[in-house]
Legacy VTK file of the C-alpha trace (Angstrom):
# vtk DataFile Version 3.0
C-alpha trace
ASCII
DATASET POLYDATA
POINTS 537 float
-81.973 82.116 106.391
-81.623 85.072 104.096
-83.925 85.818 101.238
-82.111 85.425 97.955
-83.706 86.748 94.783
-81.367 87.427 91.888
-78.574 89.210 93.775
-77.477 92.806 93.673
-77.246 92.903 89.889
-81.020 92.416 89.521
-81.777 95.028 92.168
-79.472 97.454 90.397
-81.229 96.876 87.088
-84.636 97.669 88.529
-83.453 100.764 90.393
-81.713 102.074 87.263
-84.779 101.796 85.063
-86.890 104.890 84.460
-90.489 103.899 85.156
-93.469 106.177 84.769
-95.818 104.972 87.506
-99.518 105.619 87.009
-101.202 107.830 89.555
-103.447 106.001 91.997
-105.765 107.179 94.763
-104.754 110.269 96.710
-102.616 109.486 99.756
-104.845 108.916 102.770
-103.663 108.852 106.351
-107.054 107.937 107.809
-107.300 104.745 109.784
-108.710 101.943 107.579
-112.277 100.983 108.437
-113.726 97.518 108.753
-116.981 96.536 107.107
-118.858 96.822 103.863
-119.089 94.654 100.779
-116.986 95.564 97.730
-119.164 95.526 94.608
-117.472 94.909 91.233
-119.033 94.082 87.899
-117.540 91.110 86.052
-117.013 91.053 82.288
-118.112 87.425 81.717
-118.726 84.090 83.403
-115.503 82.122 84.031
-115.398 78.451 83.126
-114.625 77.463 86.725
-113.335 78.724 90.055
-110.069 76.769 89.795
-107.182 79.183 89.272
-104.746 76.329 88.605
-106.895 75.055 85.728
-107.883 78.327 84.065
-105.923 80.868 82.038
-107.846 84.118 82.328
-108.181 87.118 84.602
-111.893 86.267 84.599
-110.952 83.586 87.139
-108.020 85.317 88.840
-109.798 88.517 89.778
-112.756 87.005 91.683
-110.987 83.983 93.223
-107.464 85.176 94.058
-108.673 86.444 97.432
-109.718 82.904 98.408
-106.102 81.710 98.375
-102.554 82.350 99.491
-99.251 81.659 97.763
-95.929 80.756 99.278
-94.830 84.258 98.251
-96.655 87.101 96.504
-95.836 90.305 94.683
-96.414 93.279 96.983
-99.995 94.375 96.403
-99.019 98.054 96.708
-96.041 98.161 94.307
-97.145 98.869 90.751
-94.276 97.145 88.925
-93.851 93.463 89.752
-90.173 92.657 90.249
-87.918 90.428 92.317
-87.578 93.298 94.777
-91.324 93.402 95.402
-91.765 89.734 96.387
-93.159 89.318 99.915
-93.835 86.311 102.184
-97.281 84.774 102.495
-97.551 81.118 103.560
-93.741 81.105 103.581
-92.033 83.244 106.191
-88.560 83.110 104.598
-86.702 81.390 101.798
-83.153 80.737 100.576
-81.259 79.329 97.617
-78.519 76.704 98.007
-76.554 74.172 95.914
-75.629 76.731 93.265
-79.200 78.027 92.950
-80.624 74.588 92.244
-82.438 74.222 95.567
-85.007 76.684 96.932
-86.146 76.102 100.514
-89.084 77.737 102.269
-89.858 77.991 105.979
-93.646 77.910 106.345
-96.041 79.796 108.595
-97.426 77.885 111.603
-101.047 77.839 112.729
-102.634 78.505 109.327
-106.005 76.852 108.693
-107.901 76.038 105.556
-111.377 77.547 105.302
-112.897 74.231 106.385
-110.829 74.285 109.604
-108.189 71.697 108.661
-104.526 72.673 109.298
-102.228 73.813 106.502
-98.844 72.093 106.247
-95.891 71.453 103.939
-97.749 68.433 102.554
-100.281 70.771 100.907
-97.463 72.557 99.104
-96.091 69.279 97.804
-99.587 68.106 96.759
-100.142 71.309 94.805
-96.940 71.136 92.824
-97.127 67.398 92.300
-100.472 68.053 90.590
-98.999 70.873 88.512
-96.126 68.625 87.434
-98.564 65.785 86.702
-96.950 63.494 89.268
-100.000 63.010 91.446
-102.920 60.618 91.506
-105.088 63.760 91.687
-105.351 65.109 88.147
-106.101 68.612 86.942
-108.560 68.633 84.049
-106.539 71.425 82.422
-102.979 72.294 83.327
-102.009 75.473 81.442
-98.969 76.210 83.612
-97.324 72.798 83.779
-94.483 74.180 81.656
-93.609 76.678 84.406
-92.295 73.841 86.551
-90.575 71.652 83.977
-87.203 72.351 85.639
-88.472 71.253 89.101
-87.221 67.715 89.668
-88.824 67.201 93.053
-90.628 68.947 95.898
-89.693 67.547 99.306
-91.022 68.215 102.797
-89.047 68.366 106.016
-91.581 68.209 108.822
-94.755 70.292 108.895
-93.163 73.668 108.200
-90.421 73.325 105.582
-90.487 72.516 101.895
-87.786 72.484 99.220
-87.853 72.708 95.422
-85.016 70.763 93.791
-84.185 72.028 90.295
-82.414 70.403 87.374
-80.415 73.565 86.663
-80.263 77.093 88.090
-83.501 79.024 87.507
-83.535 82.283 89.513
-86.941 83.259 88.111
-88.723 80.379 89.871
-89.332 82.646 92.869
-91.136 85.114 90.573
-93.311 82.386 89.087
-94.290 81.342 92.613
-95.276 84.958 93.386
-97.889 85.102 90.628
-101.608 85.067 91.246
-101.546 81.874 89.171
-99.556 80.014 91.877
-101.982 79.522 94.798
-101.548 76.625 97.193
-104.364 74.038 97.094
-105.391 71.693 99.951
-104.437 68.026 99.749
-107.797 66.945 101.149
-109.999 68.621 98.495
-110.284 67.134 95.006
-109.552 69.193 91.872
-113.181 68.577 90.847
-114.513 70.230 94.015
-112.071 73.164 93.630
-113.770 74.034 90.349
-117.127 74.681 92.016
-116.385 75.256 95.715
-112.771 76.344 96.217
-111.192 76.001 99.696
-108.225 78.221 100.479
-106.380 79.844 103.340
-106.907 83.382 102.023
-108.625 86.479 103.395
-111.980 85.627 101.794
-114.071 82.460 101.854
-116.089 81.244 98.901
-119.876 81.610 99.249
-121.377 80.930 95.795
-120.797 81.029 92.059
-123.885 81.306 89.852
-122.915 80.939 86.196
-123.748 84.079 84.192
-125.064 85.820 87.343
-122.694 86.420 90.238
-119.786 85.369 92.450
-119.804 86.012 96.199
-117.060 85.874 98.821
-117.214 86.570 102.564
-114.629 87.625 105.154
-112.444 84.858 106.570
-112.784 85.597 110.295
-109.994 83.114 111.098
-107.439 84.573 108.691
-103.816 84.136 109.790
-103.049 87.804 109.132
-104.784 89.424 112.082
-107.061 92.390 111.502
-107.463 91.482 107.821
-109.342 91.667 105.589
-111.056 94.978 106.180
-114.011 94.125 103.942
-116.941 91.954 105.024
-117.110 90.491 101.540
-116.849 90.923 97.797
-119.604 90.520 95.227
-119.035 90.248 91.471
-122.080 90.752 89.234
-121.631 89.350 85.725
-122.489 91.930 83.034
-120.968 91.021 79.633
-122.072 94.253 77.903
-119.376 96.888 78.519
-121.594 99.918 78.060
-124.246 98.581 80.442
-121.606 97.796 83.056
-120.012 101.260 82.774
-123.367 102.971 83.160
-124.046 100.921 86.283
-120.668 101.956 87.720
-121.347 105.621 86.985
-124.788 105.296 88.626
-123.074 104.046 91.817
-124.255 100.431 91.666
-120.625 99.281 91.726
-117.621 100.513 93.690
-115.134 99.468 91.027
-115.014 98.441 87.393
-113.704 95.063 86.397
-109.910 95.519 86.465
-108.287 96.806 83.244
-111.557 96.436 81.329
-112.272 100.122 80.649
-111.241 101.024 77.098
-109.950 104.497 76.265
-113.199 105.532 74.500
-115.267 104.301 77.484
-112.896 106.081 79.861
-113.948 109.368 78.309
-117.581 108.549 79.125
-116.679 107.747 82.738
-114.750 110.970 83.263
-117.410 113.077 81.510
-120.226 111.740 83.679
-118.311 111.110 86.914
-115.302 113.443 87.015
-114.546 112.466 90.629
-113.972 108.820 89.761
-110.352 107.660 90.028
-109.161 105.999 86.831
-105.703 104.604 86.136
-104.560 103.784 82.595
-101.766 101.228 82.485
-100.293 98.484 80.312
-101.982 95.190 80.937
-99.132 92.904 79.751
-101.773 91.282 77.598
-100.931 91.225 73.912
-103.374 90.782 71.065
-102.002 88.252 68.621
-102.710 86.213 65.505
-102.730 82.451 65.971
-102.561 80.101 63.023
-102.872 76.319 63.217
-99.643 75.185 61.544
-100.935 71.642 61.118
-104.022 72.684 59.164
-103.582 73.043 55.354
-102.980 75.430 53.713
-101.514 77.089 56.819
-98.850 74.440 57.123
-97.131 76.560 54.449
-94.640 78.957 56.098
-94.890 81.435 53.210
-98.650 81.801 53.697
-98.190 82.462 57.389
-95.498 85.029 56.573
-97.862 86.802 54.166
-100.525 87.030 56.888
-98.013 88.593 59.266
-96.962 91.127 56.643
-100.621 92.168 56.214
-100.860 93.480 59.775
-101.119 97.243 60.289
-100.391 97.354 64.010
-100.754 101.102 64.395
-104.264 100.925 62.902
-105.333 98.478 65.625
-103.995 100.798 68.334
-105.536 103.931 66.807
-108.974 102.387 66.180
-109.352 100.462 69.428
-107.477 102.658 71.897
-107.053 106.063 70.285
-103.294 105.583 70.221
-103.004 104.224 73.772
-101.138 100.990 73.099
-97.675 99.694 72.323
-96.043 97.721 69.551
-93.778 94.979 70.799
-92.711 91.375 70.663
-93.648 88.581 73.020
-92.479 90.547 76.081
-93.976 93.811 77.345
-92.108 96.843 75.933
-90.191 99.135 78.300
-90.345 101.161 80.469
-93.143 99.275 82.258
-91.863 95.986 80.845
-88.517 94.857 82.215
-87.442 92.514 79.368
-89.039 93.810 76.149
-87.015 94.550 73.003
-85.872 98.139 72.347
-87.892 99.971 69.696
-84.944 100.192 67.313
-84.502 96.437 67.272
-88.229 95.835 66.888
-88.525 97.981 63.770
-85.915 95.871 61.930
-88.161 92.783 62.060
-90.122 92.126 58.846
-93.676 93.449 59.197
-92.920 95.804 62.056
-91.694 98.697 59.909
-93.909 101.710 59.192
-94.249 101.124 55.407
-97.543 99.185 55.386
-97.964 99.473 51.600
-94.587 97.867 50.992
-95.384 95.070 53.449
-98.741 94.324 51.817
-97.302 94.439 48.300
-94.850 91.751 49.414
-97.695 89.775 51.052
-99.811 89.903 47.865
-96.847 88.726 45.800
-96.492 85.715 48.114
-100.203 84.945 47.899
-100.144 85.122 44.066
-97.134 82.793 44.025
-99.232 80.363 46.068
-102.092 80.583 43.563
-104.354 83.168 45.189
-105.484 86.532 43.835
-108.467 88.810 43.220
-110.327 86.000 41.427
-109.262 83.204 43.745
-109.565 84.252 47.347
-108.841 82.117 50.408
-111.919 81.744 52.622
-111.345 81.107 56.324
-113.040 81.306 59.694
-111.432 83.580 62.275
-112.186 82.134 65.702
-112.113 84.333 68.784
-113.473 84.481 72.318
-116.948 86.008 72.491
-116.162 89.088 74.542
-115.584 92.601 73.216
-111.833 92.775 73.908
-111.407 89.795 71.522
-114.189 90.444 69.008
-113.319 94.058 68.233
-109.738 93.409 67.069
-110.886 90.244 65.273
-113.142 92.405 63.047
-110.176 94.674 62.230
-108.012 91.640 61.461
-110.619 90.320 59.015
-110.650 93.694 57.285
-106.855 93.790 56.936
-106.582 90.233 55.603
-108.962 91.149 52.780
-106.138 93.237 51.289
-104.140 90.051 50.624
-106.963 87.949 49.131
-108.079 86.294 52.389
-111.788 86.497 53.255
-112.464 85.824 56.920
-115.721 84.959 58.677
-115.931 85.710 62.398
-116.519 82.661 64.613
-117.228 83.800 68.211
-116.592 81.156 70.908
-117.995 81.330 74.443
-115.502 81.849 77.259
-116.131 78.445 78.824
-115.096 76.765 75.538
-112.364 79.074 74.236
-109.294 77.753 76.048
-110.230 74.124 75.462
-110.887 74.786 71.771
-107.523 76.406 71.018
-105.642 73.975 73.276
-106.827 70.998 71.233
-106.130 73.069 68.085
-109.718 72.957 66.946
-109.363 76.128 64.920
-107.694 77.294 61.708
-107.016 81.006 62.254
-107.732 82.894 65.461
-107.523 86.264 67.113
-106.185 85.641 70.598
-105.144 87.587 73.685
-102.117 86.290 75.579
-101.579 87.531 79.100
-98.154 87.296 80.659
-98.812 86.469 84.299
-95.228 87.261 85.270
-93.068 89.822 83.488
-90.245 87.328 83.044
-89.006 85.496 79.939
-89.333 82.061 81.557
-93.090 82.404 81.883
-93.544 83.802 78.393
-91.210 81.496 76.477
-91.915 78.173 78.158
-95.670 78.624 78.432
-96.414 79.981 74.957
-93.607 78.766 72.689
-92.050 75.612 74.180
-92.524 72.395 72.221
-95.534 70.527 73.632
-96.679 73.223 76.061
-100.457 73.167 76.592
-100.696 76.904 75.885
-98.571 76.757 72.751
-101.738 77.112 70.705
-100.068 77.289 67.267
-97.919 74.189 67.690
-94.703 76.153 67.058
-91.612 74.068 67.932
-87.997 75.119 67.438
-85.625 72.801 69.317
-82.599 75.057 68.748
-84.452 78.046 70.129
-85.649 76.017 73.091
-81.984 75.431 73.982
-81.693 79.224 74.209
-84.758 79.271 76.461
-82.772 77.187 78.945
-79.617 79.262 78.512
-81.288 82.580 79.319
-83.250 80.991 82.166
-80.088 79.823 83.934
-78.328 83.193 83.557
-78.182 85.004 86.902
-76.747 88.290 85.567
-79.540 90.370 84.002
-77.067 92.373 81.913
-76.058 89.117 80.197
-79.575 87.730 80.145
-81.234 90.623 78.332
-79.403 90.218 74.965
-80.264 86.500 75.011
-83.906 87.328 75.676
-84.013 89.859 72.870
-82.411 87.405 70.433
-85.087 84.818 71.261
-87.944 87.293 71.009
-86.703 88.548 67.661
-86.496 85.009 66.286
-90.028 84.232 67.476
-91.373 87.206 65.521
-89.329 86.353 62.406
-90.634 82.780 62.552
-94.251 84.014 62.742
-94.639 81.837 65.820
-97.576 83.890 67.105
-97.487 87.374 65.510
-97.935 90.014 68.192
-100.283 92.747 66.975
-100.121 95.133 69.922
-99.838 95.400 73.705
-102.911 96.955 75.288
-103.272 99.853 77.694
-106.612 100.048 79.491
-108.119 101.628 82.566
-109.427 100.564 85.936
-111.812 102.943 87.695
-113.155 103.188 91.226
-115.030 105.659 93.380
-113.031 107.857 95.733
-114.231 106.128 98.884
-112.473 102.900 97.854
-109.002 102.802 99.445
-106.002 100.517 99.421
-106.001 99.317 95.801
-103.006 99.577 93.443
-103.096 98.953 89.691
-100.118 96.881 88.555
-98.354 97.971 85.374
-96.748 94.761 84.103
-99.314 92.056 84.881
-103.078 91.962 85.345
-103.018 88.574 87.113
-101.283 89.283 90.414
-103.110 92.114 92.183
-106.413 90.860 93.577
-105.773 89.645 97.125
-107.958 92.616 98.253
-107.129 92.072 101.952
-105.987 95.711 102.402
-108.856 97.264 100.446
-111.396 99.209 102.507
-114.405 101.460 102.007
-114.328 104.954 103.488
-118.068 105.388 103.832
LINES 1 538
537 0 1 2 3 4 5 6 7 8 9 10 11 12 13 14 15 16 17 18 19 20 21 22 23 24 25 26 27 28 29 30 31 32 33 34 35 36 37 38 39 40 41 42 43 44 45 46 47 48 49 50 51 52 53 54 55 56 57 58 59 60 61 62 63 64 65 66 67 68 69 70 71 72 73 74 75 76 77 78 79 80 81 82 83 84 85 86 87 88 89 90 91 92 93 94 95 96 97 98 99 100 101 102 103 104 105 106 107 108 109 110 111 112 113 114 115 116 117 118 119 120 121 122 123 124 125 126 127 128 129 130 131 132 133 134 135 136 137 138 139 140 141 142 143 144 145 146 147 148 149 150 151 152 153 154 155 156 157 158 159 160 161 162 163 164 165 166 167 168 169 170 171 172 173 174 175 176 177 178 179 180 181 182 183 184 185 186 187 188 189 190 191 192 193 194 195 196 197 198 199 200 201 202 203 204 205 206 207 208 209 210 211 212 213 214 215 216 217 218 219 220 221 222 223 224 225 226 227 228 229 230 231 232 233 234 235 236 237 238 239 240 241 242 243 244 245 246 247 248 249 250 251 252 253 254 255 256 257 258 259 260 261 262 263 264 265 266 267 268 269 270 271 272 273 274 275 276 277 278 279 280 281 282 283 284 285 286 287 288 289 290 291 292 293 294 295 296 297 298 299 300 301 302 303 304 305 306 307 308 309 310 311 312 313 314 315 316 317 318 319 320 321 322 323 324 325 326 327 328 329 330 331 332 333 334 335 336 337 338 339 340 341 342 343 344 345 346 347 348 349 350 351 352 353 354 355 356 357 358 359 360 361 362 363 364 365 366 367 368 369 370 371 372 373 374 375 376 377 378 379 380 381 382 383 384 385 386 387 388 389 390 391 392 393 394 395 396 397 398 399 400 401 402 403 404 405 406 407 408 409 410 411 412 413 414 415 416 417 418 419 420 421 422 423 424 425 426 427 428 429 430 431 432 433 434 435 436 437 438 439 440 441 442 443 444 445 446 447 448 449 450 451 452 453 454 455 456 457 458 459 460 461 462 463 464 465 466 467 468 469 470 471 472 473 474 475 476 477 478 479 480 481 482 483 484 485 486 487 488 489 490 491 492 493 494 495 496 497 498 499 500 501 502 503 504 505 506 507 508 509 510 511 512 513 514 515 516 517 518 519 520 521 522 523 524 525 526 527 528 529 530 531 532 533 534 535 536
């Protein structure tokens, strides 16, 4: 079998792109050392340990090392792409039947952490749950839309599994390489995976104490011999950013929580610990405005348009990140992003131009037409997750909406309740962060904008545009796919589906003795296997 990604045209696209890679640790030729416990602070307490049921890096980062995927993005290549996909539980894979069937040969002799053997049946069980075709039910299923084109998953003996698709979808292999696509065991219930996850990965779960800590230990029976190097990993939950940074500087932690160091805090780190290694990179997490379209008066498209026109995107970037951020649509802007709209196209979209006064004059005219003004202001609650990376931009949003006669009151929501709240549309207006787990249009469009998707928090539904989702998804030539993707992204912004405010750039820091870690530049969800990380001390 040969590996088949997207063909030579995709490889040519990636090699032709000019990408500014962030600098990482200095090259080190020393032999990796075994032993030691990696200490990382955690920004908040995740709702559960179940990666399949959660939608936050707060779950991915601590629990990704417990699992394996069929395939995984190379943990030492900064830009995720089809060229960087590597085997894990699969040893090889191939497309057939006009790219509507993807078959994997599986690794033999792999054991779950409880000693039971891994087989093709576990792969089928996992994806049957994700497609809601199993008697075992996930409590939340935020990525069900990823696999809407998968008609069936079939097994052929213990070591072969095939995905049968309804139409060509070359990007399926990239979705399977995400940190959000771990394989679960058939013999463990989804309920138990929330509190005591069992995987095949380099680290075994030890304990999860809500609001305190998460602990993992080395899997001594790991199928990849001589890995992991670490004896374990410990995450200590410290919600206050400043307190956590001070603890890192004092040497109580080996590494900050990934991509959680803001540009202002980065200055503090470098001033007090100039030897620390810090990498600033895009997170592929965009800050966005969500509006419940079914909740009056926001069922009025003109009102939603006025709110979008009120946004001063550059002000968000300047205030929060001292200019270290990017304006863009639903997809990460280039060069780190592979599919984002060019700047020239972006600036032609209403609300994205530099003339903020003109935009707000137009927004106020709309609001006055709808009966609002200086003496009749619209009072709303602005819901957001109760961590700094959400709260801070929410405060700026409230300030900007005041200019168009909208008075907002901040409603902070605890992490454990946030996803469930916006999923059931129990909000009116919100400040949200949307992370793209895979830098590919299929993940972004189907998960966040498809009619009926669990993570389509605003309830946006455009059947004609969804036809274009399928058209771009089936296109195997990236040169033909990109204009389709840009057309869709442009329409999403014009429709005020989920106005993108900005794409963040933040830092990850670690002490110089930590080796073998690479910061990824177009997703924060795929780089925490940690099996090659070691401590040189």
